[in-house]
VEXPA-727956 format. One record per residue (C-alpha): x, y, z; residue in one letter. Coordinates in Angstrom, 3 decimals. Layout:
<sites>
<site><u>X</u><v>Y</v><w>Z</w><residuo>A</residuo></site>
...
</sites>
This chain:
<sites>
<site><u>93.097</u><v>49.504</v><w>122.837</w><residuo>M</residuo></site>
<site><u>96.548</u><v>49.476</v><w>124.366</w><residuo>K</residuo></site>
<site><u>98.340</u><v>52.849</v><w>124.434</w><residuo>P</residuo></site>
<site><u>101.410</u><v>53.573</v><w>122.336</w><residuo>V</residuo></site>
<site><u>104.548</u><v>54.625</v><w>124.208</w><residuo>L</residuo></site>
<site><u>106.300</u><v>57.356</v><w>122.212</w><residuo>I</residuo></site>
<site><u>109.944</u><v>57.876</v><w>123.170</w><residuo>I</residuo></site>
<site><u>111.828</u><v>60.953</v><w>121.984</w><residuo>G</residuo></site>
<site><u>112.807</u><v>64.554</v><w>122.654</w><residuo>K</residuo></site>
<site><u>110.978</u><v>67.820</v><w>122.088</w><residuo>V</residuo></site>
<site><u>112.360</u><v>71.384</v><w>121.828</w><residuo>P</residuo></site>
<site><u>114.193</u><v>73.163</v><w>123.240</w><residuo>P</residuo></site>
<site><u>116.734</u><v>72.906</v><w>121.772</w><residuo>P</residuo></site>
<site><u>115.277</u><v>72.897</v><w>118.279</w><residuo>V</residuo></site>
<site><u>116.103</u><v>70.047</v><w>115.935</w><residuo>G</residuo></site>
<site><u>114.388</u><v>68.171</v><w>113.124</w><residuo>G</residuo></site>
<site><u>113.694</u><v>65.060</v><w>115.207</w><residuo>V</residuo></site>
<site><u>112.481</u><v>67.105</v><w>118.168</w><residuo>A</residuo></site>
<site><u>110.141</u><v>69.194</v><w>115.978</w><residuo>V</residuo></site>
<site><u>108.641</u><v>66.037</v><w>114.489</w><residuo>H</residuo></site>
<site><u>108.103</u><v>64.464</v><w>117.905</w><residuo>V</residuo></site>
<site><u>106.543</u><v>67.637</v><w>119.322</w><residuo>A</residuo></site>
<site><u>104.109</u><v>67.859</v><w>116.408</w><residuo>R</residuo></site>
<site><u>103.325</u><v>64.154</v><w>116.600</w><residuo>L</residuo></site>
<site><u>102.476</u><v>64.397</v><w>120.297</w><residuo>V</residuo></site>
<site><u>100.369</u><v>67.523</v><w>119.742</w><residuo>A</residuo></site>
<site><u>98.565</u><v>65.940</v><w>116.797</w><residuo>G</residuo></site>
<site><u>97.796</u><v>62.731</v><w>118.674</w><residuo>L</residuo></site>
<site><u>96.475</u><v>64.744</v><w>121.609</w><residuo>S</residuo></site>
<site><u>94.234</u><v>66.812</v><w>119.334</w><residuo>A</residuo></site>
<site><u>92.820</u><v>63.629</v><w>117.779</w><residuo>K</residuo></site>
<site><u>92.396</u><v>62.044</v><w>121.235</w><residuo>K</residuo></site>
<site><u>94.594</u><v>59.042</v><w>120.496</w><residuo>Q</residuo></site>
<site><u>95.655</u><v>56.660</v><w>123.246</w><residuo>N</residuo></site>
<site><u>99.380</u><v>57.209</v><w>123.881</w><residuo>F</residuo></site>
<site><u>101.962</u><v>58.110</v><w>126.510</w><residuo>Y</residuo></site>
<site><u>104.957</u><v>60.333</v><w>125.783</w><residuo>F</residuo></site>
<site><u>108.349</u><v>59.721</v><w>127.378</w><residuo>C</residuo></site>
<site><u>110.572</u><v>62.797</v><w>127.003</w><residuo>N</residuo></site>
<site><u>114.170</u><v>61.606</v><w>126.966</w><residuo>L</residuo></site>
<site><u>115.383</u><v>65.034</v><w>128.068</w><residuo>R</residuo></site>
<site><u>113.567</u><v>64.632</v><w>131.379</w><residuo>K</residuo></site>
<site><u>113.542</u><v>60.866</v><w>131.945</w><residuo>T</residuo></site>
<site><u>116.046</u><v>58.923</v><w>134.030</w><residuo>T</residuo></site>
<site><u>117.264</u><v>55.485</v><w>132.849</w><residuo>P</residuo></site>
<site><u>115.283</u><v>53.889</v><w>135.696</w><residuo>V</residuo></site>
<site><u>112.042</u><v>55.545</v><w>134.602</w><residuo>H</residuo></site>
<site><u>112.735</u><v>54.685</v><w>130.971</w><residuo>L</residuo></site>
<site><u>113.172</u><v>51.015</v><w>131.894</w><residuo>A</residuo></site>
<site><u>109.876</u><v>51.182</v><w>133.790</w><residuo>Y</residuo></site>
<site><u>108.042</u><v>52.586</v><w>130.780</w><residuo>Y</residuo></site>
<site><u>109.580</u><v>50.002</v><w>128.448</w><residuo>L</residuo></site>
<site><u>108.376</u><v>47.213</v><w>130.729</w><residuo>I</residuo></site>
<site><u>104.934</u><v>48.725</v><w>131.253</w><residuo>R</residuo></site>
<site><u>103.913</u><v>49.430</v><w>127.651</w><residuo>Y</residuo></site>
<site><u>103.428</u><v>46.815</v><w>124.965</w><residuo>Q</residuo></site>
<site><u>103.574</u><v>49.091</v><w>121.892</w><residuo>I</residuo></site>
<site><u>106.599</u><v>51.364</v><w>121.580</w><residuo>I</residuo></site>
<site><u>107.514</u><v>54.000</v><w>118.992</w><residuo>H</residuo></site>
<site><u>111.132</u><v>55.149</v><w>119.271</w><residuo>L</residuo></site>
<site><u>112.518</u><v>58.411</v><w>117.877</w><residuo>H</residuo></site>
<site><u>116.276</u><v>58.762</v><w>118.215</w><residuo>T</residuo></site>
<site><u>119.272</u><v>59.227</v><w>115.935</w><residuo>S</residuo></site>
<site><u>121.546</u><v>57.113</v><w>118.146</w><residuo>N</residuo></site>
<site><u>122.069</u><v>53.692</v><w>116.497</w><residuo>P</residuo></site>
<site><u>123.254</u><v>52.093</v><w>119.742</w><residuo>W</residuo></site>
<site><u>120.163</u><v>53.259</v><w>121.604</w><residuo>F</residuo></site>
<site><u>118.001</u><v>51.998</v><w>118.743</w><residuo>Q</residuo></site>
<site><u>119.682</u><v>48.603</v><w>118.951</w><residuo>L</residuo></site>
<site><u>119.439</u><v>48.441</v><w>122.753</w><residuo>S</residuo></site>
<site><u>115.694</u><v>49.107</v><w>122.724</w><residuo>V</residuo></site>
<site><u>115.231</u><v>46.661</v><w>119.847</w><residuo>A</residuo></site>
<site><u>117.034</u><v>43.868</v><w>121.744</w><residuo>V</residuo></site>
<site><u>114.987</u><v>44.641</v><w>124.872</w><residuo>F</residuo></site>
<site><u>111.764</u><v>44.594</v><w>122.859</w><residuo>S</residuo></site>
<site><u>112.587</u><v>41.278</v><w>121.246</w><residuo>R</residuo></site>
<site><u>113.492</u><v>39.661</v><w>124.584</w><residuo>I</residuo></site>
<site><u>110.293</u><v>40.896</v><w>126.268</w><residuo>F</residuo></site>
<site><u>108.032</u><v>40.426</v><w>123.224</w><residuo>S</residuo></site>
<site><u>107.264</u><v>44.120</v><w>122.782</w><residuo>K</residuo></site>
<site><u>105.925</u><v>45.615</v><w>119.554</w><residuo>T</residuo></site>
<site><u>108.513</u><v>48.183</v><w>118.536</w><residuo>L</residuo></site>
<site><u>108.444</u><v>50.806</v><w>115.785</w><residuo>M</residuo></site>
<site><u>111.601</u><v>52.793</v><w>115.075</w><residuo>I</residuo></site>
<site><u>111.609</u><v>55.940</v><w>112.970</w><residuo>T</residuo></site>
<site><u>115.026</u><v>56.286</v><w>111.316</w><residuo>Y</residuo></site>
<site><u>115.270</u><v>60.044</v><w>110.859</w><residuo>H</residuo></site>
<site><u>118.312</u><v>60.103</v><w>108.586</w><residuo>G</residuo></site>
<site><u>119.200</u><v>58.508</v><w>105.289</w><residuo>N</residuo></site>
<site><u>119.912</u><v>54.773</v><w>105.434</w><residuo>W</residuo></site>
<site><u>123.631</u><v>53.976</v><w>105.427</w><residuo>G</residuo></site>
<site><u>124.782</u><v>57.441</v><w>106.488</w><residuo>R</residuo></site>
<site><u>127.098</u><v>56.157</v><w>109.248</w><residuo>Y</residuo></site>
<site><u>130.367</u><v>54.264</v><w>109.259</w><residuo>H</residuo></site>
<site><u>130.339</u><v>50.458</v><w>109.243</w><residuo>A</residuo></site>
<site><u>129.659</u><v>49.677</v><w>112.931</w><residuo>L</residuo></site>
<site><u>126.830</u><v>52.170</v><w>113.329</w><residuo>K</residuo></site>
<site><u>125.296</u><v>51.064</v><w>110.045</w><residuo>N</residuo></site>
<site><u>125.438</u><v>47.488</v><w>111.320</w><residuo>L</residuo></site>
<site><u>123.630</u><v>48.583</v><w>114.494</w><residuo>A</residuo></site>
<site><u>120.930</u><v>50.227</v><w>112.368</w><residuo>V</residuo></site>
<site><u>120.458</u><v>47.080</v><w>110.279</w><residuo>R</residuo></site>
<site><u>120.238</u><v>44.871</v><w>113.367</w><residuo>L</residuo></site>
<site><u>117.710</u><v>47.117</v><w>115.092</w><residuo>S</residuo></site>
<site><u>115.603</u><v>47.171</v><w>111.919</w><residuo>A</residuo></site>
<site><u>115.726</u><v>43.389</v><w>111.801</w><residuo>R</residuo></site>
<site><u>114.671</u><v>43.062</v><w>115.444</w><residuo>L</residuo></site>
<site><u>111.888</u><v>45.654</v><w>115.599</w><residuo>C</residuo></site>
<site><u>108.370</u><v>45.160</v><w>114.217</w><residuo>R</residuo></site>
<site><u>108.203</u><v>48.217</v><w>111.961</w><residuo>Y</residuo></site>
<site><u>111.259</u><v>50.127</v><w>110.685</w><residuo>P</residuo></site>
<site><u>110.018</u><v>53.509</v><w>109.432</w><residuo>L</residuo></site>
<site><u>112.273</u><v>55.293</v><w>106.934</w><residuo>V</residuo></site>
<site><u>112.213</u><v>58.691</v><w>105.246</w><residuo>Q</residuo></site>
<site><u>112.771</u><v>58.252</v><w>101.518</w><residuo>N</residuo></site>
<site><u>112.636</u><v>55.699</v><w>98.729</w><residuo>K</residuo></site>
<site><u>116.423</u><v>55.245</v><w>98.748</w><residuo>E</residuo></site>
<site><u>116.206</u><v>54.049</v><w>102.351</w><residuo>S</residuo></site>
<site><u>113.164</u><v>51.819</v><w>101.856</w><residuo>L</residuo></site>
<site><u>114.805</u><v>49.149</v><w>99.700</w><residuo>A</residuo></site>
<site><u>117.670</u><v>48.344</v><w>102.119</w><residuo>P</residuo></site>
<site><u>115.263</u><v>48.530</v><w>105.071</w><residuo>A</residuo></site>
<site><u>112.955</u><v>46.009</v><w>103.377</w><residuo>L</residuo></site>
<site><u>115.916</u><v>43.679</v><w>102.915</w><residuo>S</residuo></site>
<site><u>116.256</u><v>43.627</v><w>106.704</w><residuo>E</residuo></site>
<site><u>112.552</u><v>43.583</v><w>107.561</w><residuo>N</residuo></site>
<site><u>109.592</u><v>43.077</v><w>105.195</w><residuo>P</residuo></site>
<site><u>107.451</u><v>45.270</v><w>107.476</w><residuo>N</residuo></site>
<site><u>109.500</u><v>48.392</v><w>106.688</w><residuo>A</residuo></site>
<site><u>107.457</u><v>51.450</v><w>105.712</w><residuo>R</residuo></site>
<site><u>108.317</u><v>54.836</v><w>104.218</w><residuo>C</residuo></site>
<site><u>106.649</u><v>57.516</v><w>106.342</w><residuo>I</residuo></site>
<site><u>108.348</u><v>60.941</v><w>106.022</w><residuo>P</residuo></site>
<site><u>108.416</u><v>63.100</v><w>109.141</w><residuo>V</residuo></site>
<site><u>106.531</u><v>66.215</v><w>108.044</w><residuo>Y</residuo></site>
<site><u>103.483</u><v>66.953</v><w>110.188</w><residuo>I</residuo></site>
<site><u>101.586</u><v>70.168</v><w>109.563</w><residuo>A</residuo></site>
<site><u>101.064</u><v>72.461</v><w>112.539</w><residuo>S</residuo></site>
<site><u>99.032</u><v>75.628</v><w>113.031</w><residuo>D</residuo></site>
<site><u>101.004</u><v>76.507</v><w>116.163</w><residuo>D</residuo></site>
<site><u>103.265</u><v>79.100</v><w>114.538</w><residuo>K</residuo></site>
<site><u>105.322</u><v>81.286</v><w>116.866</w><residuo>R</residuo></site>
<site><u>105.850</u><v>84.878</v><w>115.802</w><residuo>L</residuo></site>
<site><u>109.349</u><v>86.305</v><w>115.732</w><residuo>L</residuo></site>
<site><u>110.362</u><v>88.926</v><w>118.315</w><residuo>P</residuo></site>
<site><u>109.826</u><v>92.442</v><w>116.954</w><residuo>E</residuo></site>
<site><u>113.567</u><v>93.100</v><w>116.923</w><residuo>S</residuo></site>
<site><u>114.138</u><v>90.032</v><w>114.714</w><residuo>V</residuo></site>
<site><u>111.195</u><v>90.605</v><w>112.368</w><residuo>S</residuo></site>
<site><u>112.234</u><v>94.256</v><w>112.036</w><residuo>G</residuo></site>
<site><u>115.772</u><v>93.222</v><w>111.150</w><residuo>M</residuo></site>
<site><u>114.507</u><v>90.844</v><w>108.456</w><residuo>L</residuo></site>
<site><u>112.155</u><v>93.493</v><w>107.093</w><residuo>T</residuo></site>
<site><u>115.044</u><v>95.956</v><w>106.799</w><residuo>R</residuo></site>
<site><u>116.984</u><v>93.476</v><w>104.648</w><residuo>L</residuo></site>
<site><u>114.575</u><v>94.355</v><w>101.832</w><residuo>R</residuo></site>
<site><u>115.899</u><v>97.898</v><w>101.844</w><residuo>L</residuo></site>
<site><u>119.407</u><v>96.647</v><w>101.035</w><residuo>T</residuo></site>
<site><u>118.914</u><v>93.421</v><w>99.070</w><residuo>Y</residuo></site>
<site><u>116.660</u><v>92.456</v><w>96.202</w><residuo>K</residuo></site>
<site><u>116.445</u><v>88.737</v><w>96.956</w><residuo>Y</residuo></site>
<site><u>116.314</u><v>87.039</v><w>100.351</w><residuo>V</residuo></site>
<site><u>117.249</u><v>83.376</v><w>100.685</w><residuo>F</residuo></site>
<site><u>117.203</u><v>81.336</v><w>103.865</w><residuo>C</residuo></site>
<site><u>118.536</u><v>78.055</v><w>105.138</w><residuo>T</residuo></site>
<site><u>119.181</u><v>76.463</v><w>108.521</w><residuo>H</residuo></site>
<site><u>121.450</u><v>74.106</v><w>110.396</w><residuo>A</residuo></site>
<site><u>120.830</u><v>72.555</v><w>113.776</w><residuo>W</residuo></site>
<site><u>124.582</u><v>72.402</v><w>114.424</w><residuo>N</residuo></site>
<site><u>127.938</u><v>72.241</v><w>112.645</w><residuo>V</residuo></site>
<site><u>128.025</u><v>68.584</v><w>111.621</w><residuo>A</residuo></site>
<site><u>129.891</u><v>66.373</v><w>109.161</w><residuo>F</residuo></site>
<site><u>128.979</u><v>63.200</v><w>107.290</w><residuo>D</residuo></site>
<site><u>130.947</u><v>59.954</v><w>107.266</w><residuo>K</residuo></site>
<site><u>133.170</u><v>61.323</v><w>104.479</w><residuo>Y</residuo></site>
<site><u>134.061</u><v>64.438</v><w>106.480</w><residuo>G</residuo></site>
<site><u>131.858</u><v>66.736</v><w>104.384</w><residuo>R</residuo></site>
<site><u>129.886</u><v>69.516</v><w>106.029</w><residuo>E</residuo></site>
<site><u>126.349</u><v>68.105</v><w>106.140</w><residuo>I</residuo></site>
<site><u>124.426</u><v>71.379</v><w>105.822</w><residuo>Y</residuo></site>
<site><u>126.816</u><v>72.983</v><w>103.326</w><residuo>G</residuo></site>
<site><u>126.589</u><v>76.425</v><w>104.943</w><residuo>I</residuo></site>
<site><u>130.195</u><v>77.436</v><w>104.284</w><residuo>S</residuo></site>
<site><u>129.841</u><v>76.492</v><w>100.611</w><residuo>E</residuo></site>
<site><u>126.646</u><v>78.553</v><w>100.398</w><residuo>L</residuo></site>
<site><u>128.240</u><v>81.509</v><w>102.182</w><residuo>A</residuo></site>
<site><u>131.182</u><v>81.500</v><w>99.771</w><residuo>A</residuo></site>
<site><u>128.845</u><v>81.267</v><w>96.779</w><residuo>H</residuo></site>
<site><u>126.780</u><v>84.255</v><w>97.980</w><residuo>L</residuo></site>
<site><u>129.789</u><v>86.513</v><w>97.346</w><residuo>R</residuo></site>
<site><u>128.915</u><v>86.250</v><w>93.651</w><residuo>Q</residuo></site>
<site><u>125.439</u><v>87.685</v><w>94.258</w><residuo>F</residuo></site>
<site><u>125.723</u><v>91.081</v><w>95.973</w><residuo>P</residuo></site>
<site><u>122.023</u><v>91.777</v><w>95.363</w><residuo>R</residuo></site>
<site><u>121.083</u><v>88.741</v><w>97.462</w><residuo>S</residuo></site>
<site><u>121.312</u><v>87.893</v><w>101.145</w><residuo>V</residuo></site>
<site><u>121.317</u><v>84.521</v><w>102.864</w><residuo>L</residuo></site>
<site><u>119.649</u><v>84.191</v><w>106.273</w><residuo>V</residuo></site>
<site><u>121.028</u><v>81.221</v><w>108.235</w><residuo>V</residuo></site>
<site><u>118.954</u><v>80.031</v><w>111.188</w><residuo>A</residuo></site>
<site><u>121.437</u><v>78.451</v><w>113.602</w><residuo>D</residuo></site>
<site><u>119.974</u><v>77.523</v><w>117.007</w><residuo>P</residuo></site>
<site><u>123.317</u><v>76.154</v><w>118.202</w><residuo>S</residuo></site>
<site><u>125.185</u><v>79.425</v><w>117.616</w><residuo>G</residuo></site>
<site><u>128.230</u><v>77.521</v><w>116.389</w><residuo>R</residuo></site>
<site><u>128.161</u><v>78.374</v><w>112.706</w><residuo>Y</residuo></site>
<site><u>129.352</u><v>81.958</v><w>113.110</w><residuo>R</residuo></site>
<site><u>132.482</u><v>80.739</v><w>114.890</w><residuo>V</residuo></site>
<site><u>132.988</u><v>78.005</v><w>112.296</w><residuo>Y</residuo></site>
<site><u>132.641</u><v>80.374</v><w>109.317</w><residuo>L</residuo></site>
<site><u>134.981</u><v>82.911</v><w>110.878</w><residuo>E</residuo></site>
<site><u>137.503</u><v>80.155</v><w>111.447</w><residuo>K</residuo></site>
<site><u>137.536</u><v>78.813</v><w>107.877</w><residuo>I</residuo></site>
<site><u>136.665</u><v>82.008</v><w>105.931</w><residuo>M</residuo></site>
<site><u>138.233</u><v>84.723</v><w>108.070</w><residuo>G</residuo></site>
<site><u>134.880</u><v>86.539</v><w>108.338</w><residuo>K</residuo></site>
<site><u>131.226</u><v>85.954</v><w>107.609</w><residuo>V</residuo></site>
<site><u>130.372</u><v>87.566</v><w>104.231</w><residuo>P</residuo></site>
<site><u>128.432</u><v>90.824</v><w>104.492</w><residuo>D</residuo></site>
<site><u>125.423</u><v>89.324</v><w>102.705</w><residuo>N</residuo></site>
<site><u>125.166</u><v>86.319</v><w>105.042</w><residuo>V</residuo></site>
<site><u>123.170</u><v>86.825</v><w>108.246</w><residuo>L</residuo></site>
<site><u>123.602</u><v>84.233</v><w>111.000</w><residuo>I</residuo></site>
<site><u>120.545</u><v>84.134</v><w>113.277</w><residuo>M</residuo></site>
<site><u>121.352</u><v>82.477</v><w>116.577</w><residuo>Q</residuo></site>
<site><u>118.407</u><v>81.437</v><w>118.716</w><residuo>G</residuo></site>
<site><u>115.386</u><v>79.186</v><w>118.800</w><residuo>S</residuo></site>
<site><u>112.955</u><v>80.722</v><w>116.283</w><residuo>F</residuo></site>
<site><u>110.031</u><v>79.218</v><w>114.409</w><residuo>D</residuo></site>
<site><u>111.514</u><v>78.678</v><w>110.961</w><residuo>F</residuo></site>
<site><u>108.116</u><v>79.184</v><w>109.322</w><residuo>R</residuo></site>
<site><u>108.123</u><v>82.765</v><w>110.583</w><residuo>S</residuo></site>
<site><u>111.571</u><v>83.282</v><w>109.059</w><residuo>I</residuo></site>
<site><u>110.264</u><v>81.910</v><w>105.764</w><residuo>L</residuo></site>
<site><u>107.610</u><v>84.647</v><w>105.778</w><residuo>D</residuo></site>
<site><u>110.381</u><v>87.188</v><w>105.143</w><residuo>H</residuo></site>
<site><u>112.187</u><v>85.217</v><w>102.420</w><residuo>C</residuo></site>
<site><u>111.861</u><v>84.512</v><w>98.708</w><residuo>D</residuo></site>
<site><u>113.449</u><v>81.080</v><w>98.652</w><residuo>G</residuo></site>
<site><u>114.764</u><v>78.239</v><w>100.816</w><residuo>F</residuo></site>
<site><u>118.041</u><v>76.434</v><w>100.070</w><residuo>I</residuo></site>
<site><u>118.710</u><v>72.890</v><w>101.335</w><residuo>R</residuo></site>
<site><u>122.354</u><v>72.164</v><w>100.495</w><residuo>N</residuo></site>
<site><u>122.874</u><v>68.880</v><w>102.360</w><residuo>T</residuo></site>
<site><u>125.193</u><v>65.970</v><w>101.605</w><residuo>T</residuo></site>
<site><u>122.768</u><v>63.510</v><w>103.211</w><residuo>T</residuo></site>
<site><u>119.180</u><v>63.704</v><w>104.396</w><residuo>D</residuo></site>
<site><u>116.165</u><v>61.789</v><w>105.536</w><residuo>G</residuo></site>
<site><u>113.138</u><v>63.849</v><w>104.681</w><residuo>S</residuo></site>
<site><u>113.234</u><v>67.568</v><w>105.424</w><residuo>C</residuo></site>
<site><u>110.419</u><v>69.188</v><w>107.392</w><residuo>I</residuo></site>
<site><u>111.540</u><v>72.658</v><w>106.299</w><residuo>S</residuo></site>
<site><u>111.223</u><v>71.786</v><w>102.606</w><residuo>I</residuo></site>
<site><u>107.579</u><v>70.892</v><w>103.149</w><residuo>E</residuo></site>
<site><u>107.043</u><v>74.037</v><w>105.220</w><residuo>E</residuo></site>
<site><u>108.592</u><v>76.193</v><w>102.501</w><residuo>A</residuo></site>
<site><u>106.475</u><v>74.586</v><w>99.788</w><residuo>L</residuo></site>
<site><u>103.364</u><v>74.974</v><w>101.936</w><residuo>A</residuo></site>
<site><u>104.156</u><v>78.705</v><w>102.190</w><residuo>Q</residuo></site>
<site><u>104.682</u><v>78.919</v><w>98.392</w><residuo>H</residuo></site>
<site><u>108.398</u><v>79.574</v><w>98.589</w><residuo>K</residuo></site>
<site><u>110.842</u><v>78.474</v><w>95.906</w><residuo>V</residuo></site>
<site><u>112.942</u><v>75.549</v><w>97.173</w><residuo>V</residuo></site>
<site><u>116.439</u><v>74.837</v><w>95.846</w><residuo>L</residuo></site>
<site><u>117.664</u><v>71.474</v><w>97.123</w><residuo>A</residuo></site>
<site><u>120.635</u><v>69.186</v><w>96.625</w><residuo>S</residuo></site>
<site><u>119.879</u><v>65.903</v><w>94.909</w><residuo>N</residuo></site>
<site><u>121.595</u><v>63.902</v><w>97.664</w><residuo>A</residuo></site>
<site><u>118.279</u><v>62.057</v><w>98.172</w><residuo>V</residuo></site>
<site><u>114.887</u><v>62.103</v><w>96.487</w><residuo>S</residuo></site>
<site><u>113.043</u><v>65.356</v><w>97.115</w><residuo>R</residuo></site>
<site><u>109.442</u><v>66.491</v><w>97.147</w><residuo>S</residuo></site>
<site><u>107.856</u><v>67.460</v><w>93.809</w><residuo>P</residuo></site>
<site><u>108.187</u><v>71.208</v><w>93.368</w><residuo>G</residuo></site>
<site><u>111.847</u><v>71.417</v><w>94.418</w><residuo>C</residuo></site>
<site><u>114.484</u><v>72.704</v><w>92.010</w><residuo>R</residuo></site>
<site><u>117.379</u><v>70.264</v><w>92.297</w><residuo>L</residuo></site>
<site><u>121.128</u><v>70.728</v><w>91.949</w><residuo>F</residuo></site>
<site><u>124.179</u><v>68.515</v><w>92.335</w><residuo>S</residuo></site>
<site><u>126.693</u><v>71.279</v><w>93.161</w><residuo>D</residuo></site>
<site><u>125.346</u><v>74.544</v><w>94.563</w><residuo>V</residuo></site>
<site><u>128.545</u><v>76.403</v><w>93.700</w><residuo>S</residuo></site>
<site><u>127.800</u><v>75.977</v><w>89.982</w><residuo>T</residuo></site>
<site><u>124.247</u><v>77.362</v><w>89.886</w><residuo>I</residuo></site>
<site><u>122.993</u><v>80.914</v><w>89.486</w><residuo>N</residuo></site>
<site><u>120.927</u><v>81.322</v><w>92.630</w><residuo>L</residuo></site>
<site><u>119.060</u><v>84.400</v><w>91.420</w><residuo>E</residuo></site>
<site><u>118.178</u><v>82.847</v><w>88.061</w><residuo>W</residuo></site>
<site><u>116.981</u><v>79.653</v><w>89.770</w><residuo>E</residuo></site>
<site><u>114.854</u><v>81.720</v><w>92.143</w><residuo>L</residuo></site>
<site><u>113.238</u><v>83.751</v><w>89.371</w><residuo>L</residuo></site>
<site><u>112.707</u><v>80.686</v><w>87.202</w><residuo>E</residuo></site>
<site><u>111.193</u><v>78.895</v><w>90.174</w><residuo>G</residuo></site>
<site><u>108.797</u><v>81.784</v><w>90.748</w><residuo>M</residuo></site>
<site><u>107.850</u><v>81.832</v><w>87.071</w><residuo>R</residuo></site>
<site><u>107.334</u><v>78.087</v><w>86.745</w><residuo>A</residuo></site>
<site><u>105.636</u><v>77.410</v><w>90.083</w><residuo>A</residuo></site>
<site><u>102.100</u><v>76.065</v><w>90.016</w><residuo>D</residuo></site>
<site><u>101.253</u><v>76.044</v><w>93.694</w><residuo>W</residuo></site>
<site><u>97.891</u><v>74.390</v><w>93.046</w><residuo>T</residuo></site>
<site><u>99.783</u><v>71.225</v><w>92.101</w><residuo>K</residuo></site>
<site><u>102.188</u><v>71.261</v><w>95.054</w><residuo>V</residuo></site>
<site><u>100.797</u><v>69.043</v><w>97.776</w><residuo>E</residuo></site>
<site><u>102.410</u><v>68.505</v><w>101.167</w><residuo>T</residuo></site>
<site><u>101.429</u><v>65.267</v><w>102.898</w><residuo>V</residuo></site>
<site><u>101.361</u><v>65.048</v><w>106.681</w><residuo>S</residuo></site>
<site><u>102.649</u><v>61.894</v><w>108.369</w><residuo>A</residuo></site>
<site><u>100.153</u><v>62.114</v><w>111.236</w><residuo>L</residuo></site>
<site><u>97.349</u><v>60.166</v><w>109.576</w><residuo>D</residuo></site>
<site><u>99.754</u><v>57.472</v><w>108.336</w><residuo>S</residuo></site>
<site><u>101.145</u><v>56.991</v><w>111.836</w><residuo>L</residuo></site>
<site><u>97.692</u><v>56.900</v><w>113.430</w><residuo>I</residuo></site>
<site><u>96.644</u><v>54.219</v><w>110.940</w><residuo>T</residuo></site>
<site><u>99.746</u><v>52.185</v><w>111.782</w><residuo>L</residuo></site>
<site><u>99.106</u><v>52.615</v><w>115.507</w><residuo>Y</residuo></site>
<site><u>95.498</u><v>51.453</v><w>115.212</w><residuo>K</residuo></site>
<site><u>96.477</u><v>48.449</v><w>113.100</w><residuo>T</residuo></site>
<site><u>99.089</u><v>47.497</v><w>115.677</w><residuo>T</residuo></site>
<site><u>96.745</u><v>48.070</v><w>118.613</w><residuo>Q</residuo></site>
<site><u>94.152</u><v>45.761</v><w>117.103</w><residuo>L</residuo></site>
<site><u>96.780</u><v>43.065</v><w>116.515</w><residuo>A</residuo></site>
<site><u>98.230</u><v>42.865</v><w>120.049</w><residuo>V</residuo></site>
</sites>
């Protein structure tokens, strides 16, 4: 069967799309699937054009609507079979970028979206649209450096409850709202002196941002700059908070649930069963929600579903058809 060309980026730097692509490539390799990976971080435009011409089946991972549209137009002109994974929520951009997304979905063979809210508008553009969330389980878990794990362990000596969250960068949605809601969380933590919030921030920009808008980072908010395996950070925490204004599907939510951690998540989009939802994080009692989540959790009923098998099935169906 013809190989699938997978186009995307892998860490470093760390990001949700890059983590998904890295796990997809590793999973396909482990299952001995026929594919070729084109790493956009290391590929020139000339080489990319060569790969696009050479391969018949293409799976594109990018958050750039103009790149999505360009590849979709190319694929339609040259009769390629294109799948595009849209990693964010449908309609999250301003008008022109949203138009580019709709056009690329119309032109490609399979638009792949992340949640049920995105599926309906995607189906209106292309009846082949599928909902395949990005979580792929991985046993390749990197341990934290001793200095970092020791620091997290020592938090238990000062604080009773340890929460964590993360942000790949300081970013804002189309309404100008802070996508990851870190500053709102940091301000809210002042009401809970027995609790600490660990913020994983690979970009290193959130400390500067919080100092700019708040004067200083609250004492019970720890900003961790660097590229760490978030699952290893979760090992040291009681709960994970996802306070986003928009989302696709969140890998870290599935990781937290898989590690039997309480998950508090905004209801900006549909969430996995097992999450405790809120509409405004500043109005909830974080410690009560954590304890109630611990009390009510039935981890035997919480099931995380990996996207790998769904994607392999789609690949094989497509390979047989071309």
